[in-house]
N, C-alpha and C positions, 0 to 999 in steps of 0.2 A: 504493500500500500504506500502511496505517495504521502509524504508528510505535508500537513497543512502549512501554508506560508506563515511565518512568524509575524505577529503584529509589531509595529514599530514601538519602541519604548516611549518616544516623545510624540504626543498627539496634540494637534492644533487646539482643540477645545477640550482639553483634559479637565474633567469635573473637579479634580482635586485643586485646581488653581483658578476656579471661577469665583470672583467676589460676589456675594449677594448684594442686593441693593439695600444698604444699611440706613440711608436717609429716605424713609418712605414719605408718601404724600402728606400724611398727617403731621409728621415732624417738620417737613418743609414749610407747611402752612403756619405752624406754631412759630417757627423761627422768623418768617417774614412779618407776621403780625406783631411779634415781640419787638422787632426792629422799628416798626412804625410807631408802636407805643412809646418806646424809649426816645424817639425823635421828638414826639410831642412833649415828653417830660423835659427834654433839653430846652425846648422853646420856653417853657414855663420857668425853668431855672435861670435862663439868660435874662428874662424879664425881672425876676426877683433880684438878681445881681445888679441890674441896672437901677432898680428902685433903691436898693440899699446904698449904692454908690451916690445917688442923688441926695438921699437923706443925710449920709455922712458929710457930703460936701456942704449941704445947707447948715448942718450943726456947726461945722468948723468955721463957717462965716459968722454965725450968730454968736458963738462963745469966744470968737477970736483965738481958736486953737487950730493950728495947721495940722490936721490929721491926714490930709490927702497924700503928702509926701511919704508918710509911713506906709500907707496903703499901697502906693505905687512901688515902694521899696520891697515890700513883701511879695508883690506880684513879680517883680524883676528877679528876686532871689529864687522863687519857685520855678520860674522859667529857666533860670541858669542851672539849677539842680537837674531839671529834666533834660536840658541840652547836654550836660556833662555825662549823665547816665546814658543818654542815647549814643554819644560818641564811644563810650565803652562797649556798648552792644555792637556797634558797627565794627569795632576792632576785633571783637570776639568772632563775629560772623566771617570776617576776612580770613581769620586763622582757623576756621572750621571748628571752633570751640562752641559747639551748639548748646551743650549743657550750661556753660557759663552765660551765653546769650539768653537762654531761657530763664535763668535765675535773675538776670538783671532787667529783663524786659518789663515785668509787672510794675516794678518801682519807677522805671523811666516813663512808662505810660501813665501811671498814677499822677506823677508830678506835672506832666503836660496836660492831662485831662482835668486837673484841678482848676485850670483857668479856661477851660473850653467854653466858648469857641475863640477866646482871645489869643490863645497859643495854638492856633489852628495848624500852622505849618510844622511846628515841632510834634504836635500830636499826630499829624498825617505821616510824618517820617517814622515814628514809632509803630504805627499801625501797619505801614508798608513792610517794616522789618519783621513784624510778627507773621505776616503772610509769607514773606521770603523764608523764614525759619520753618514754618509748617510745610512749605513746598519742598525745601531742601531735605527735610527729614522724611519725606514720603508720606505725610499725614493727610492723605487725599480726602478721606471722609471728613476730617476736621476742616480742611480747606472748603469743602462744600458747605459745611455748617456756617463757617464765618462769612462766606459769600452770600448765602441766603439771608442771614441776619443783616448784612450790609445793604443788601438789596432793599429790604423793608425800611431800614434806617435812612436810606438815600432818597426814597420815593414817598410822596404823600399817600398815594394809593397804588399798591403793588399787587400784581397777580402772582401768587406763589408758583404757578406753572409757566409764567411768561418769561420773556427774555429781559434781563435788567437793562434799564435805559443808559446807565453808565457803562462805557465800553470796558473799563478796567474790571469792574465787578463781573460783567458778562464773560470777559476773558478768563478770570480766575475760576468762575463756576464751570466754564467749559473745560478748562484744564483739569479740574477735579473729576469731571465725567470721563475725559480722555484717559487720564492716568489710572482710572479704575476699570479700564477696558471697555467703557461705553462710548466707543468711537463714533457711532451714528449720532448719538445725542450731542456729543462734543462738536462734531462737524456742523450740525444744524445750528447750534448756538454761535459758533464762530462766524458762520455765514450771516446769521441775523445781526450779529454785533457790528459787522462791517458798515451797516447803515448809519451807526452812531459814531463811527471813528472818523476823525478829520485830519489829524496830524500824521506825518510820515511814520513816526515811531509806532504809533497805535496801529496803523495799517500793516506795518511790517510784522508785528506780533501776531495779529489775527491771520494774515495770509500764511505765515510759516506754520502756525499751529493747525490751521485748517489743512494745509498740505500734509502734515504728519498724520492727521486723522484719516485723510483720504488714502495715504500710502498704506496704513494699517488695514483699511477696508478693501484694499486691492484695486482702488480707483487710481491707477498709476498716471494715466494721462491728465486727469484733473489735478492730481497732486503736483505733477511737473509744472503745469500752468500757474498754479498758485505760488509755488516756490520761486518761479521765474519773476513774478511780481515782487515778492519779498526781496529777491536778489537785486532787482532794479532799484528798489527803495533804499536798500543799504549801500548801493554802489559797490557791492562786492568787498566792502571793507570789513575785515574781521578784527576790529579793534575793541569790540565789546562782546559780552557774552551773547547778546542777541545776534550779532554778526556771526559768531561761532556756530550758534544753533542753525542759522539759515544755511551756512556752508556745509554743516554736517548732514542736514536733511538732503541737500542737493547731492552730496556724495553717496548717501544711501540710495537715493533714487537712481543715480547713474549705475550703482552696483546692481540694483534690481533689474535694470535694463541691460545688464551684462556689458556695460561700458566701463570696464575696470580701470583702464588707463586714465580715463577722465576722472573717475572717482578718486584714484590715488593722487592725481594732480590737485584736486580740491583739498584733500587732507594735507598735502604738502603746503598748499597755499595758506591753509589754516595755521599750520605750524610756523611758517616763515613770517607771517604778518604780525605775530604777537611778540612783544618784548618779554623779557624774563619777568618783569613786574606784572605784566598783564596775564601771564600764563598761570592762572589759578588752578587748584586741584580739580575743580569742576570742569574746566576747559580740557584739561589733560584726560579726564575720564571720558568726556565726549569723544575726544580724538582716538583714544585706545579702543573704545567700544565700536566706533565706526570702522576702524581698521580691522577689528576682529571679524566683523560681518563681511567686509570686502574679501579678506583672505579665505573665509569660510566658503563664500560663494564661488571663489576661484578654485576651491578644493585643495588649497595649500594649507592642509590641516595643522601641520606642526607650527607654522607661523601664527595661524589663527588661535591655537591653544595658548601661545605665549601672550598674545594681545588680550585674550579672555582672562588669563591669570592676572595680568597687569590691571585691567579694568576692575576686576573683583577685589583685588587687594587694595586699590585706591578707594573704592566705594566703602570698604570696611574700615578704612583708616580714620574716618570721621568719628568723633566721640559719641555721636548718635546717628548711625547711618540710615540711609534710605532703604529699608528692608524690601519694599515692594520691587524696586529696580533690581536689587540683588536677586530676587526670585526670578524675574524675567531673564536676567543675564545668565543665571545658573541653568535655566531651561534651554536657552540658546546654546550654551556650552555643552549641555548634555546631548543636544541634537548633533552638534559638530562632532562630538566624541563617537556617537553612534554611527554616523556616516563614515568616520575614519576606521571603524571596526573595533573600537575600544568599548565593548558593551559593558564591562565591569565599571569602567570609569563613568560611563553615561548613567548607570544605575545609581552610583554614589552622588553624582551631581544632582540627579532628580530627587534623591533622598534629602539632600541639603536644601534644595528648593522647597520641598514639601514642609520641612521643619521651619524654615524661615516664613513660609506662607501662613502656616498655622499660628505662629507666634504673632505675625503681623495682624492677622484677622482677630486674634484675641485682644490685642491692644486697641484696635478700632472699635470692637464691641464694647470694651471698657469705656472708651471715649464717648460712645453713644449713651451709655448708662449715665455718665457724669453730666452730659448735656441735658438729658431729660430731667435729672434731679435738680439742676440749677434753674431750669425753666419753671419747674414746679414750685420752688421755694418762695417765689414772689419778690425776691430782692431785686433792687435796681441793677441793671446791666449797662454800664456807661460806654463800653466798647465790646466788640464781638469776642475778642480773645478772653474776656472774663467768663465765657461759657466753658473754656477749656482749662486744662492744667498743663501749662507750658513747661513747668520746671521738673515734673516727675515723669520720667520715661525709663522704664525698666529695659535692661539689655539682655539679649539672648545669644549674641555672637560667641562668647567664650565656650558655652556648652557645645555648640555646633562645631566650632573649630577644634575642640578637644576630640570630638567624635571623628573628625576628618584625620587628625593626627593619629588617632588610634587605628584607623583603617590603613593609613600608610605604614604603620609599624607592622600590622597584620600582613600586609602585602609582601613585606621584606623578611618575614620570619622564616626560619628554616625548620622544616618538618623533621 
C-alpha cells in the first residue's frame, strides 16, 4: 500500500495561532461612550478652572494681595515637572528600556494632565509615547482599546462601529486590527481614513499600511500600487522609521514577485541611507526580517536561517519584547526549516511559537479583564492609558529559552 502524503507541519490558518476577537461589540461601544462622557467632564472642568481663576484674580485686586503670580508659578512648575519626566520617557524609549518607560509614563502624564487643556502639547506628547510603547510591545488588543476610547473622546457623537474622523486614531485602530491578523478590517479602515488625511506624512502612513494589509490578503497588484504612492510621498528617503517601513514593504513585494535582485537593492538602499545614529534596533530588525524572507524565497536556506536567528535575537533583546511578532517570525522560521528538510528543527520552532502565543493570549485576556473592571468602577478616566496597567508586564522568555537550550543539549548528547 502506498503511504498517504504527509501533511505539512506549518499550515497557513493553523487554529493554534488564530487570535479570537477579544474586543467585542459591547466592549467597543462601552469604550466609545466612556470617551464621550469623559470629554464632557473635561469641558465642565475647564469651565470650573476658568471660574476659579477669575475669582482668585478678583480677590487679589480687592484685598491688594498679588496671588496670580503664585498661581502662574505653580502652573509653570507643574508643566516643567511633566516636561522633564517626558524627556526621561523619550530617552528610555530610544534605549528600548520599555519597563522603565512604562514606570515613568503614568507620572509624566499625570503632571501634564493636571493642567489640561492648558498643557495640551506636553500632554499630547505623553499620550503619543504611550501609544508608541503599546505598539512596540505588541499590545495590539490594548492599542484597540485606547483607540476606541480616543475615538469617543475626540468626537461629540461617535458611532462605535464607524471609522474615526481623526486620521491618527483611525490609523492606530486599523493597525490594531492588522496586527491581530484582521487584515480585511484593517484595509477597509485604512482606505476610509484616506478621506480625512491631508498632509504628506499622514498619506504616507495610510498608503504603506494599506499596502501591507493588501500584501497579506494576497492582493499583490493593489499592494504594489499603494506602496508606489507611499514611495513617491517619501521621495525614497529612508531617513526615518516611516521611510524604512515603506522601503521594507517594497522589498517584500519585489520578493513576492520573485524580483530578488530588486528586493536586495532596496534592502541595501535601506542600509546605506541610514547613519549609525539613525540605525535603531527596530530598523535593524526590519532589515534582518526582510532579508530572511528574501533568502527564504530564493531557497538559500542557510543564509535565511542566519537572518531569522538575527531577527529573533534582536526582537528578544528588548526588556519587554513584542511577543506576537516573535510568534509570527518563529512560524516563518519553522516553514523555512521544513522546506530545507530540517523537520526536527521546524517542530521545535513551532513549539516555541505555540508557547509564546499562549502566553501572549493570556496577557491580552488579563488586559481585557482589567479594562472591564476599570470601566465598571465608575472612577474618572482622564486619558485612555488609565484603562491599562502600563508598568506591570510579566515575562515568559526565560522559560522558553531554557527549554530551547535544553533541546540543544539533548540534540548533542551521546547515547
